C-alpha positions in Angstrom: 62.1 159.3 -37.9 65.4 160.1 -36.2 67.1 157.1 -37.8 65.8 158.1 -41.2 67.0 161.7 -40.7 70.6 160.6 -40.0 70.6 158.1 -42.9 69.5 160.8 -45.3 71.9 163.3 -43.8 74.9 161.0 -44.4 73.8 159.4 -47.7 73.3 162.1 -50.4 71.5 159.7 -52.7 68.4 160.1 -50.4 68.5 163.9 -50.5 65.4 165.7 -52.0 65.8 166.6 -55.6 65.7 170.4 -54.9 68.4 170.1 -52.3 70.7 168.0 -54.4 70.3 170.1 -57.5 70.6 173.5 -55.9 74.2 174.1 -57.1 73.2 172.8 -60.5 70.4 175.4 -60.8 73.0 178.1 -60.4 75.0 176.8 -63.4 71.8 176.4 -65.3 71.2 180.1 -64.7 74.5 180.9 -66.4 73.5 178.8 -69.4 70.2 180.7 -69.6 72.2 183.9 -69.9 74.6 182.3 -72.4 71.8 181.1 -74.7 69.5 184.0 -73.9 66.8 181.4 -73.5 65.2 179.7 -70.5 64.4 176.7 -72.6 67.5 176.2 -74.8 67.3 172.5 -74.1 64.2 172.1 -76.3 66.5 172.0 -79.3 68.6 169.1 -78.0 66.2 166.4 -79.3 64.1 168.1 -81.9 61.8 165.1 -82.5 60.8 164.9 -78.8 58.4 167.4 -77.2 60.3 169.9 -75.0 63.5 168.1 -75.8 62.4 165.4 -73.4 63.1 167.5 -70.3 59.7 166.7 -68.9 56.0 166.4 -70.0 56.7 164.3 -73.1 54.3 161.5 -73.9 56.0 158.0 -73.9 53.5 156.9 -76.6 54.9 159.6 -78.9 58.5 158.6 -78.2 57.8 154.9 -78.9 56.6 155.9 -82.4 60.2 157.0 -83.1 61.7 153.6 -82.1 61.6 150.6 -84.4 58.9 148.2 -83.1 61.2 145.2 -82.9 63.1 147.0 -80.1 60.0 147.6 -78.0 57.8 145.5 -75.7 54.2 145.2 -76.8 52.7 148.5 -75.6 49.3 150.1 -75.9 47.9 153.4 -74.9 44.7 153.4 -72.8 42.6 156.5 -72.1 41.9 157.3 -68.4 39.0 155.2 -67.1 38.7 152.9 -70.2 38.4 149.6 -68.5 37.0 147.8 -71.6 40.0 148.6 -73.7 42.4 148.0 -70.8 40.9 144.5 -70.1 40.9 143.5 -73.7 44.5 144.7 -74.4 45.8 143.1 -71.2 44.5 139.7 -72.3 46.1 140.3 -75.8 49.5 141.1 -74.2 49.2 138.6 -71.4 49.6 138.9 -67.6 51.6 140.0 -65.8 51.9 143.4 -67.4 53.3 146.8 -66.5 51.0 149.8 -66.2 52.5 153.3 -66.3 51.3 156.9 -67.0 51.8 158.0 -70.6 53.4 161.1 -69.1 55.2 160.4 -65.9 58.5 160.3 -64.0 60.2 158.8 -60.9 58.0 155.7 -60.8 54.8 157.4 -59.9 51.8 155.2 -60.7 54.0 152.5 -62.3 52.7 149.1 -61.2 53.0 145.5 -62.0 49.6 144.1 -62.8 49.0 140.3 -62.3 45.4 139.8 -63.1 42.1 141.5 -64.2 41.1 142.3 -60.6 44.3 144.3 -60.1 43.9 145.9 -63.5 40.3 147.0 -62.7 41.5 148.6 -59.5 44.3 150.4 -61.4 42.0 151.7 -64.0 39.5 152.9 -61.4 42.2 154.8 -59.5 44.7 156.1 -62.1 43.8 159.7 -62.9 45.5 160.0 -66.3 46.0 158.2 -69.6 48.3 155.2 -69.2 50.2 152.6 -71.0 50.0 148.8 -70.7 53.4 147.3 -71.5 54.5 143.7 -71.9 56.6 142.5 -68.9 60.1 141.7 -70.2 61.7 139.0 -68.1 65.3 139.4 -69.3 67.7 139.3 -66.3 69.6 142.6 -66.7 68.0 146.0 -66.5 70.2 149.0 -67.6 70.1 152.7 -68.1 72.5 153.6 -70.9 73.2 157.3 -71.4 74.1 158.1 -75.0 75.1 161.5 -76.4 76.3 162.7 -79.8 76.8 166.1 -81.4 75.1 166.5 -84.8 77.1 164.9 -87.7 79.5 163.3 -85.2 79.8 159.8 -83.8 78.1 159.4 -80.4 79.4 157.9 -77.2 78.1 156.2 -74.1 78.7 158.3 -71.0 77.0 156.3 -68.3 75.7 152.8 -67.6 73.6 152.1 -64.5 72.6 148.5 -63.7 69.5 148.2 -61.5 69.5 145.9 -58.5 65.9 145.5 -57.3 64.9 145.9 -53.7 65.0 142.4 -52.1 65.1 141.0 -48.6 66.6 137.7 -47.4 64.9 135.6 -44.8 66.4 134.0 -41.7 63.6 131.5 -41.0 62.3 133.5 -38.0 61.7 137.2 -38.9 58.5 138.5 -40.5 58.7 140.3 -43.8 57.6 143.7 -42.2 60.4 143.4 -39.7 63.0 142.6 -42.4 61.9 145.6 -44.3 62.1 147.9 -41.3 65.7 146.7 -40.6 66.7 147.2 -44.3 68.1 150.7 -44.7 67.1 151.1 -48.3 63.6 149.7 -47.7 63.2 152.0 -44.7 64.2 155.0 -46.9 62.3 154.3 -50.1 59.8 151.4 -49.8 56.1 152.0 -49.3 55.6 149.9 -46.2 51.8 150.4 -46.5 51.5 149.1 -50.0 49.0 146.4 -50.8 51.9 143.9 -51.3 53.6 144.6 -48.0 50.3 144.7 -46.0 49.2 141.4 -47.6 52.5 139.7 -46.8 53.7 141.4 -43.7 53.4 138.3 -41.5 55.3 136.2 -44.1 58.4 134.4 -42.8 61.0 133.6 -45.4 63.1 130.5 -45.1 66.7 130.9 -44.2 68.5 132.2 -47.2 65.3 132.7 -49.2 65.1 136.0 -51.1 62.0 138.0 -52.1 61.8 140.8 -54.6 59.8 143.4 -52.8 59.7 146.1 -55.5 59.7 145.0 -59.2 59.8 148.5 -60.6 63.4 149.6 -61.4 63.3 153.1 -60.0 65.6 154.6 -57.5 62.7 156.3 -55.7 61.1 152.8 -55.3 64.1 151.2 -53.6 66.2 150.0 -56.5 69.9 150.1 -56.0 71.8 151.8 -58.8 75.1 150.3 -59.6 77.9 151.8 -61.7 78.6 149.7 -64.8 80.7 152.2 -66.7 83.5 149.6 -66.9 81.4 147.8 -69.4 81.7 150.7 -72.0 83.9 149.7 -74.9 84.1 150.3 -78.6 81.8 147.4 -79.5 79.0 148.6 -77.3 79.5 152.2 -78.4 79.2 151.1 -82.1 76.0 149.2 -81.2 74.4 152.2 -79.6 75.4 154.5 -82.5 73.6 152.1 -84.8 70.6 152.0 -82.4 70.5 155.8 -82.0 70.7 156.3 -85.8 67.3 154.6 -85.9 65.7 157.3 -83.7 65.1 160.5 -85.7 66.8 163.6 -84.3 67.9 162.0 -81.0 71.1 163.4 -79.6 71.0 163.4 -75.8 69.4 161.0 -73.3 69.1 157.6 -71.7 67.9 154.2 -73.0 66.2 152.3 -70.2 66.2 148.7 -71.3 66.4 145.0 -70.4 68.7 142.5 -72.0 70.0 138.9 -71.6 73.7 139.9 -71.5 76.1 142.5 -72.5 77.5 140.3 -75.3 74.0 140.1 -76.8 73.4 143.8 -76.4 76.6 144.5 -78.3 75.0 142.6 -81.2 71.7 144.4 -80.7 69.8 141.2 -80.0 67.8 139.9 -77.1 67.0 143.3 -75.6 64.0 145.6 -75.3 63.8 149.3 -74.8 61.4 150.1 -71.9 61.7 153.9 -72.1 63.8 156.5 -73.9 64.4 159.7 -71.9 65.7 162.9 -73.3 67.1 166.2 -71.9 65.7 165.5 -68.4 67.6 162.2 -68.0 70.3 161.8 -65.4 73.5 159.7 -65.7 72.2 157.1 -63.3 75.6 155.6 -62.3 76.1 158.6 -59.9 73.5 157.1 -57.5 75.6 154.0 -56.7 75.9 153.9 -52.9 79.2 155.6 -51.8 79.7 157.5 -55.0 81.4 160.8 -54.0 79.2 163.8 -54.1 81.8 166.0 -55.7 82.2 163.5 -58.5 78.4 163.3 -59.0 78.3 167.1 -59.4 81.1 166.9 -61.8 79.3 164.3 -63.9 76.0 166.2 -63.9 77.7 169.5 -64.9 79.6 167.7 -67.7 76.4 166.4 -69.1 74.7 169.7 -68.8 77.5 171.5 -70.7 77.1 168.9 -73.4 73.4 169.4 -73.5 74.1 173.1 -73.9 76.5 172.5 -76.8 74.2 170.1 -78.6 71.3 172.5 -78.3 73.4 175.4 -79.7 74.5 173.2 -82.7 71.0 172.1 -83.4 69.8 175.7 -83.3 72.4 176.5 -86.0 70.8 173.7 -88.0 67.4 175.3 -87.9 65.8 174.0 -84.7 64.8 177.0 -82.7 64.5 177.2 -78.9 61.0 177.4 -77.5 59.9 180.9 -76.6 59.6 181.9 -72.9 55.8 181.9 -72.9 55.5 178.6 -74.7 57.9 176.9 -72.3 56.3 178.6 -69.3 52.9 177.3 -70.2 54.4 173.8 -70.7 56.0 174.1 -67.2 52.7 175.3 -65.6 50.7 172.5 -67.3 53.2 169.9 -66.1 53.0 171.1 -62.5 49.2 170.8 -62.6 49.6 167.3 -64.1 52.1 166.2 -61.4 49.8 167.5 -58.6 47.0 165.4 -60.1 49.3 162.3 -60.2 50.6 162.7 -56.6 47.3 163.7 -55.0 45.4 160.7 -56.4 
């Protein structure tokens, strides 16, 4: 516990969200006064519920995206094992299961067979998606913004480096994980996978992916790939964003075979599309200066404010206080259900 405390103290990427974002909340308060609305961001992406800040259904967002850009994905109602089993066979194992409304990797699991699926359906407390596992080698989060009637731009690219350990021919997996700073801070060392393989000894130089879900909270290292932004990639994402109605601010989470293919909009799949609540993921690269991270977050928040104001002038109203408040309350209850199950 002492070791984890000092790691967290000296590495801001592990700070709790409320602590990291406290200065940002102050600026957000100023934007509330400026717009005279607590929920001005709801106009940022008019086609996405709540602008995509939180609480939006992934299944609804997928309806906005051309099917050829998506993995095979189906919605399953909570507890419906019959449909889940049938659709999993249709898609083919392994598959990814994730809540239809969710964030930060909670209840996102790689499912390898019907037995694991049965257990997931039994335990998952909400409606969920079954999604084809895409095995392309590169996973990215590409942040794209555009003001109405203007050409958009890519403002952030994060490349995801999954949590892995490398064997030495002597050390057990559980000991490798406990010696790995990132695993110590983020991995669930009591997960079924770790418990089942804790005595495993990897050969010298052999690597093992411990966490296949590309989420920072699950141990994935976020790497800054902003150097890959160029005119060709920007043009490609303008073409892609044009295919999503009324989308102006957010992050495409995707897998692709290469940057050269992505620039031609081929050999890629969109895993998720996040709206107003998305972060420019490159800031979480280890060693990224905190002051620069704050600068990047505030810059994006200012742009979110500008886009929302412009969309309001175009006829997209901000949500009322009470409508937004009830959404917030409902989402809090939903998150308690997710995290307590």
